[in-house]
C-alpha positions in Angstrom: 1.2 -46.4 -72.6 -0.9 -46.6 -69.4 -4.4 -45.1 -69.6 -5.2 -42.6 -66.9 -8.8 -42.0 -66.1 -10.2 -38.5 -65.3 -10.9 -37.5 -61.8 -14.6 -37.8 -61.0 -16.2 -36.3 -57.9 -19.6 -37.9 -57.4 -20.3 -35.8 -54.3 -20.1 -32.6 -56.2 -22.7 -33.7 -58.8 -25.0 -35.6 -56.4 -28.0 -33.3 -57.1 -27.6 -34.0 -60.8 -27.2 -37.8 -60.2 -30.3 -37.8 -58.1 -32.4 -36.1 -60.9 -31.1 -38.3 -63.7 -31.2 -41.5 -61.6 -34.7 -40.8 -60.4 -35.9 -40.1 -63.9 -34.6 -43.6 -64.9 -36.3 -45.1 -61.9 -39.6 -43.5 -62.9 -39.2 -45.0 -66.4 -39.1 -48.4 -64.8 -41.9 -47.6 -62.3 -44.1 -46.5 -65.2 -44.1 -50.1 -66.5 -46.0 -51.3 -63.4 -48.4 -48.3 -62.9 -51.9 -48.8 -64.4 -52.9 -46.3 -67.0 -55.6 -44.8 -64.8 -53.0 -44.1 -62.0 -50.2 -42.3 -63.9 -50.5 -39.3 -61.5 -48.6 -41.5 -59.0 -45.5 -41.1 -61.2 -45.9 -37.3 -60.8 -46.0 -37.5 -57.0 -42.9 -39.7 -57.1 -41.2 -37.1 -59.2 -41.7 -34.6 -56.4 -39.7 -36.9 -54.1 -36.8 -36.8 -56.5 -36.9 -33.0 -56.7 -37.0 -32.7 -52.9 -34.0 -35.1 -52.4 -32.0 -33.2 -55.1 -32.9 -29.8 -53.5 -31.7 -31.0 -50.1 -28.4 -32.2 -51.5 -28.0 -28.9 -53.3 -28.4 -27.0 -50.0 -25.7 -29.2 -48.5 -23.3 -28.1 -51.3 -23.8 -24.4 -50.6 -20.5 -22.7 -49.9 -18.5 -25.4 -51.7 -16.3 -24.9 -54.8 -15.5 -28.3 -56.3 -14.5 -29.4 -59.7 -15.8 -32.7 -61.2 -14.8 -34.7 -64.3 -11.3 -33.4 -64.4 -9.2 -34.8 -67.3 -5.6 -35.8 -66.5 -3.6 -32.6 -66.2 -6.6 -30.6 -67.4 -9.5 -28.3 -66.2 -12.7 -29.6 -64.5 -15.5 -29.8 -67.1 -18.0 -29.4 -64.3 -17.7 -26.6 -61.7 -19.9 -26.7 -58.6 -20.0 -23.4 -56.8 -22.6 -21.1 -55.2 -23.5 -19.8 -58.7 -24.5 -23.3 -59.9 -26.1 -24.2 -56.5 -28.3 -21.1 -56.6 -29.4 -22.0 -60.2 -29.9 -25.6 -59.4 -32.2 -24.7 -56.6 -34.3 -22.6 -59.0 -34.4 -25.4 -61.6 -35.6 -27.9 -59.0 -38.2 -25.6 -57.6 -39.4 -25.0 -61.2 -39.7 -28.8 -61.7 -41.6 -29.3 -58.4 -44.1 -26.5 -59.0 -44.5 -27.6 -62.7 -45.5 -31.1 -61.5 -48.1 -29.6 -59.1 -49.5 -27.6 -62.0 -49.5 -30.5 -64.4 -51.0 -33.4 -62.4 -54.7 -32.4 -62.6 -54.2 -30.6 -66.0 -52.9 -33.7 -67.8 -55.6 -35.9 -66.4 -58.5 -33.7 -67.4 -57.1 -33.0 -70.9 -56.5 -36.7 -71.6 -52.7 -36.3 -71.6 -52.0 -38.2 -68.4 -48.9 -40.2 -69.5 -46.0 -40.8 -67.2 -43.5 -39.9 -69.9 -44.3 -36.2 -69.1 -42.7 -36.4 -65.7 -39.4 -38.1 -66.6 -39.0 -36.1 -69.8 -39.2 -33.0 -67.6 -36.6 -34.4 -65.2 -34.2 -35.1 -68.1 -34.7 -31.5 -69.3 -34.0 -30.2 -65.8 -30.8 -32.3 -65.7 -29.7 -30.4 -68.8 -30.5 -27.1 -67.2 -28.4 -28.0 -64.2 -25.5 -28.9 -66.4 -25.9 -25.5 -68.2 -25.1 -23.7 -64.9 -22.3 -26.1 -63.9 -20.6 -26.3 -67.3 -16.9 -25.2 -67.3 -16.3 -26.3 -70.8 -17.9 -25.2 -74.1 -18.4 -28.8 -75.3 -20.4 -29.5 -72.1 -22.4 -26.3 -72.6 -23.5 -27.7 -76.0 -24.3 -31.2 -74.7 -26.3 -29.6 -71.8 -28.2 -27.4 -74.2 -29.2 -30.5 -76.2 -30.2 -32.4 -73.1 -32.3 -29.5 -72.0 -33.9 -29.0 -75.4 -34.7 -32.5 -76.8 -37.2 -33.4 -74.1 -38.8 -30.0 -74.6 -39.3 -30.7 -78.3 -41.2 -33.8 -77.4 -43.2 -32.1 -74.6 -44.2 -29.3 -76.9 -45.9 -31.9 -79.2 -47.2 -33.9 -76.3 -50.9 -33.2 -77.1 -50.9 -35.2 -80.4 -53.1 -35.6 -82.4 -53.7 -31.9 -81.7 -52.3 -30.2 -84.8 -51.4 -27.0 -82.9 -49.3 -29.0 -80.5 -47.7 -31.1 -83.2 -46.9 -27.9 -85.1 -45.4 -26.3 -82.0 -43.1 -29.4 -81.4 -42.0 -29.4 -85.1 -41.3 -25.6 -85.2 -39.3 -25.8 -81.9 -37.3 -28.8 -83.1 -36.4 -27.3 -86.5 -35.5 -23.9 -85.2 -33.7 -25.3 -82.2 -31.6 -27.6 -84.3 -30.8 -24.6 -86.6 -29.7 -22.5 -83.6 -27.6 -25.3 -82.2 -25.6 -25.2 -85.4 -24.7 -21.5 -84.6 -23.6 -22.5 -81.1 -21.4 -25.4 -82.3 -19.8 -23.2 -85.0 -19.1 -20.6 -82.3 -17.4 -23.2 -80.1 -15.3 -24.4 -83.1 -14.1 -20.8 -83.8 -13.2 -20.2 -80.2 -11.4 -23.5 -80.1 -9.5 -22.5 -83.2 -8.6 -19.1 -81.6 -7.6 -20.4 -78.2 -6.7 -24.1 -78.7 -9.1 -25.2 -75.9 -12.8 -25.4 -75.1 -12.3 -25.2 -71.3 -13.5 -21.8 -70.1 -10.4 -20.9 -68.1 -8.1 -21.8 -71.0 -10.3 -19.8 -73.4 -9.9 -16.8 -71.1 -6.1 -17.2 -71.1 -5.8 -17.7 -74.9 -8.3 -15.1 -76.1 -5.8 -12.3 -76.7 -4.3 -14.1 -79.7 -7.7 -15.0 -81.2 -8.4 -12.0 -83.4 -11.2 -12.4 -85.9 -11.8 -16.1 -85.0 -12.5 -15.2 -81.4 -14.8 -12.3 -82.4 -16.7 -14.6 -84.8 -17.0 -17.3 -82.2 -18.4 -14.9 -79.6 -21.0 -13.6 -82.1 -22.2 -17.1 -82.9 -22.3 -18.1 -79.2 -24.5 -15.0 -78.6 -26.9 -16.1 -81.4 -27.2 -19.6 -79.9 -27.9 -18.3 -76.4 -30.2 -15.6 -77.7 -32.4 -18.2 -79.4 -32.6 -20.3 -76.3 -33.7 -17.4 -74.1 -36.1 -16.0 -76.8 -34.3 -12.7 -77.4 -34.9 -10.5 -80.4 -34.4 -11.1 -83.3 -34.2 -14.9 -82.5 -37.6 -15.0 -80.8 -39.7 -16.0 -83.8 -40.5 -19.5 -82.4 -41.8 -18.4 -79.1 -45.4 -17.2 -79.7 -46.4 -20.2 -81.8 -44.7 -22.8 -79.6 -46.1 -21.3 -76.4 -49.6 -21.2 -77.8 -49.6 -24.6 -79.4 -47.9 -26.6 -76.6 -49.9 -27.9 -73.7 -50.2 -25.1 -71.2 -48.4 -27.0 -68.4 -45.5 -27.4 -70.8 -45.6 -23.7 -71.7 -45.4 -22.8 -68.0 -42.4 -25.0 -67.5 -40.7 -23.9 -70.6 -41.2 -20.2 -70.0 -39.2 -20.4 -66.8 -36.9 -23.4 -67.0 -35.5 -23.0 -70.6 -35.0 -19.3 -70.1 -33.1 -19.6 -66.8 -31.1 -22.5 -68.3 -30.1 -20.4 -71.3 -29.0 -17.5 -69.1 -27.2 -19.8 -66.7 -24.8 -20.8 -69.4 -24.7 -17.4 -71.1 -23.7 -15.6 -67.9 -21.0 -18.2 -67.0 -19.5 -18.2 -70.5 -19.5 -14.5 -71.0 -18.4 -13.5 -67.5 -15.9 -16.3 -66.8 -14.3 -16.9 -70.3 -14.9 -13.7 -72.3 -14.3 -10.7 -70.0 -11.4 -9.5 -72.2 -13.8 -9.0 -75.1 -16.4 -7.2 -72.9 -16.1 -4.0 -74.9 -17.3 -5.9 -77.9 -20.1 -8.1 -76.7 -21.4 -5.6 -74.1 -22.7 -3.3 -76.8 -24.3 -6.1 -78.7 -26.0 -7.6 -75.6 -27.2 -4.1 -74.6 -28.8 -3.5 -78.0 -30.4 -6.9 -78.1 -31.7 -6.3 -74.5 -33.3 -3.0 -75.6 -34.9 -4.4 -78.7 -36.2 -7.5 -76.8 -37.9 -5.3 -74.2 -39.4 -3.0 -76.8 -40.7 -5.7 -79.1 -41.9 -8.0 -76.4 -44.0 -5.4 -74.6 -45.3 -3.5 -77.6 -46.5 -6.6 -79.6 -48.1 -8.1 -76.4 -50.4 -5.1 -76.5 -52.2 -6.5 -79.5 -52.7 -10.1 -78.2 -56.1 -11.5 -77.4 -55.0 -15.0 -76.5 -53.6 -15.1 -73.0 -50.9 -17.7 -73.8 -49.6 -15.6 -76.7 -49.7 -12.5 -74.5 -47.6 -14.3 -71.9 -45.3 -15.5 -74.7 -44.5 -12.0 -75.7 -44.2 -11.1 -72.0 -41.6 -13.9 -71.7 -39.7 -12.4 -74.6 -39.7 -9.0 -72.8 -38.5 -10.5 -69.5 -35.5 -12.0 -71.4 -34.6 -8.5 -72.3 -34.7 -7.4 -68.6 -32.5 -10.3 -67.6 -30.1 -9.4 -70.4 -29.5 -6.1 -68.7 -27.6 -8.0 -66.1 -25.3 -9.5 -68.7 -24.7 -6.1 -70.4 -24.0 -4.4 -67.1 -21.7 -7.0 -65.7 -18.5 -5.4 -67.0 -19.2 -2.2 -65.1 -21.3 -3.3 -62.0 -20.4 -5.8 -59.3 -24.1 -6.2 -58.6 -25.2 -7.0 -62.1 -25.0 -10.8 -61.9 -26.7 -10.9 -58.5 -29.4 -8.7 -59.8 -29.9 -11.1 -62.7 -30.1 -14.1 -60.4 -32.5 -12.3 -58.1 -34.7 -11.4 -61.1 -34.7 -15.0 -62.3 -35.9 -16.1 -58.9 -38.7 -13.5 -58.8 -39.7 -14.3 -62.4 -39.8 -18.0 -61.6 -42.5 -17.6 -58.9 -44.4 -14.9 -60.6 -44.7 -16.5 -64.0 -45.5 -20.0 -62.7 -48.1 -18.5 -60.4 -49.7 -16.7 -63.3 -49.7 -19.8 -65.5 -51.3 -21.8 -62.6 -54.3 -19.4 -62.7 -54.4 -19.7 -66.5 -54.5 -23.5 -66.3 -57.4 -23.2 -63.7 -59.5 -21.3 -66.3 -58.5 -23.3 -69.4 -61.1 -25.6 -70.9 -61.0 -28.3 -73.6 -60.7 -27.3 -77.2 -58.7 -24.2 -76.3 -61.6 -22.4 -74.6 -60.8 -20.2 -71.6 -57.7 -18.6 -73.1 -59.3 -15.5 -74.6 -59.2 -12.2 -72.6 -62.9 -12.1 -72.5 -62.9 -15.4 -70.6 -61.4 -13.5 -67.6 -64.4 -11.2 -67.3 -65.9 -11.5 -63.8 -63.2 -13.8 -62.4 -63.5 -12.1 -59.1 -67.2 -13.1 -58.8 -66.4 -16.7 -59.7 -63.2 -17.1 -57.6 -62.0 -14.2 -55.4 -58.9 -16.3 -54.5 -57.7 -16.8 -58.1 -58.6 -13.2 -59.1 -56.7 -11.7 -56.3 -53.7 -13.9 -57.0 -53.8 -13.1 -60.7 -53.9 -9.4 -59.9 -50.8 -9.7 -57.7 -48.9 -11.7 -60.3 -49.7 -9.2 -63.0 -48.5 -6.3 -60.7 -45.3 -8.2 -60.1 -44.7 -8.8 -63.9 -45.4 -5.0 -64.4 -42.9 -4.1 -61.6 -45.3 -2.5 -59.1 -44.2 -2.5 -55.4 -44.4 -4.4 -53.1 -43.7 -7.4 -55.4 -40.7 -9.5 -56.3 -40.9 -8.1 -59.8 -40.5 -4.6 -58.6 -37.5 -5.5 -56.4 -35.9 -7.4 -59.3 -36.3 -4.5 -61.8 -34.9 -2.1 -59.2 -31.7 -4.1 -58.8 -31.4 -4.5 -62.6 -31.9 -0.9 -63.4 -29.5 0.2 -60.6 -26.8 -2.1 -62.0 -27.3 -0.6 -65.5 -26.9 2.9 -64.1 -23.7 1.8 -62.2 -22.4 0.5 -65.5 -23.1 3.8 -67.3 -25.9 2.2 -69.3 -28.4 4.8 -68.2 -30.1 4.7 -71.6 -30.7 1.0 -71.2 -32.3 1.5 -67.7 -34.5 4.2 -69.3 -35.7 1.8 -72.0 -36.4 -0.8 -69.2 -38.5 1.7 -67.2 -40.5 3.0 -70.2 -41.2 -0.6 -71.5 -42.3 -1.5 -67.9 -44.8 1.3 -68.0 -46.1 0.1 -71.4 -46.4 -3.5 -70.1 -48.8 -2.2 -67.4 -51.5 -1.9 -70.1 -51.7 -5.5 -71.1 -51.0 -6.9 -67.7 -53.5 -4.8 -65.8 -56.1 -5.3 -68.6 -56.5 -8.8 -67.2 -57.0 -7.4 -63.7 -59.5 -4.8 -65.0 -61.5 -7.5 -66.8 -61.4 -9.8 -63.7 -62.7 -7.2 -61.2 -64.8 -4.6 -63.2 -67.0 -6.8 -65.4 -69.7 -9.4 -64.6 -69.0 -13.0 -65.6 -69.6 -13.7 -69.3 -70.8 -17.2 -70.1 -70.3 -20.4 -68.1 -66.7 -21.5 -67.6 -65.9 -24.3 -65.1 -62.9 -23.5 -62.9 -60.4 -26.3 -62.4 -58.7 -25.2 -59.2 -57.3 -28.5 -58.0 -55.3 -28.9 -54.7 -52.1 -28.8 -56.8 -53.1 -25.6 -58.5 -54.1 -24.0 -55.2 -50.9 -25.1 -53.5 -48.8 -23.7 -56.4 -50.7 -20.4 -56.4 -50.2 -20.1 -52.6 -46.5 -20.9 -52.6 -45.7 -18.6 -55.6 -47.9 -15.8 -54.1 -46.1 -16.0 -50.8 -42.7 -16.2 -52.4 -43.4 -13.2 -54.7 -44.6 -11.2 -51.6 -41.5 -12.1 -49.5 -39.2 -11.1 -52.4 -41.1 -7.8 -52.6 -41.2 -7.0 -48.9 -37.8 -8.4 -47.8 -35.6 -8.2 -50.9 -32.4 -7.4 -49.1 -31.9 -10.8 -47.5 -32.5 -12.6 -50.7 -30.3 -10.3 -52.7 -27.5 -11.0 -50.3 -27.9 -14.7 -51.0 -27.7 -13.9 -54.7 -24.5 -11.9 -54.0 -23.0 -15.0 -52.5 -23.7 -16.7 -55.8 -21.8 -14.1 -57.8 -19.1 -15.4 -60.1 -15.5 -14.6 -59.5 -15.3 -13.4 -63.0 -17.9 -10.8 -62.3 -15.9 -9.4 -59.4 -12.8 -9.4 -61.6 -14.5 -7.4 -64.4 -16.0 -5.0 -61.9 -12.6 -4.5 -60.3 -13.8 -5.8 -56.9 
């Protein structure tokens, strides 16, 4: 019997190949770079991200399958949805490098492994958005997560960092079991793991299919830090190096939603009546818990951890509303873009204030920031307004589109929960602004505003402003990235 190889389209996965290939190149370059010069590897990583981003833009408008088994379905699907998300992941990686270069050096963590571990994690995120098969979803999730486990414990022998890495690893492995079991049940119900085949065979699945969908939801909810699977987030975010926390808070979250939206919208629309209610309830609980518990936090990293949990709830509104609103998925994509710039900008300011031994992370350390650095204080204020959802910011535009899609899907109650929790969030976000502007400086804290930090703050500030002032044009781009499954569900 003659062996027939699968069809492989390397052009379609060129951005992914660039990221993975460049990470391997950096591993080799690291061998020849002196220990005192490891920041060079970080600057080289930016070259890889730029090349991958350019190749992603060239793929816009294409719809190509890659890694197609003989007579089967492509395991990788490149379309505007995956291209949009890949652009977000690559921007996240580039901005995270700018944040990290000076931070790693002054905290004694300047090791080149940081940069290529991050690139491997981003390759997993990119695969999450392109996966057209449940097996590939699982493999992408592990490729995303394993480097993050290592990066969370990157500050060894710091016990808090080691604890963060261990907690993330143990709970992440536990949640992966749920995901694999869910894939197995769906395979048993439909006879395939390819998303189009799962869609076709779902009608005969019965209890197996329902159980598989429930377990998939658990696995994805853990990755995006949704209630009640959020328990790892505060400790991991607080214990991990702050540059890692910034990267994780955006990249891992968007990666989880990338796969969740594609799987639920493309493969499981016929069970929307079942999973929509569950997702809506989880979204509401996530918004409530994240915002309410954040009120009691004194440590800024823990506060932003609970903030991250809350924003997972807002993005889940897009998933819950997708069966009834054609604009739900574009609204979710737009919100992820706004959250990327806003949250990384906020973390850049936090890193500029952070000192050794964990100093500079208490709320009181932000007293009088305006007097010490008007630039950072003004930027922090704008990022906090965006996270709250105050116009004219990208956060306001994103929440407007999300709440509108919820209303269109007859989930008015969920939109009301979103509005009320946004008002609650104003207290802990604007508390930082109040302390920065209304109090004199308290004690002596050195600011670490390096050129990389200033550039990151400037880029993210400008992007957040543009998304707030000119949201229509960017929402139209997000509409072009809408999945066909979303149109089908909405009857468009």
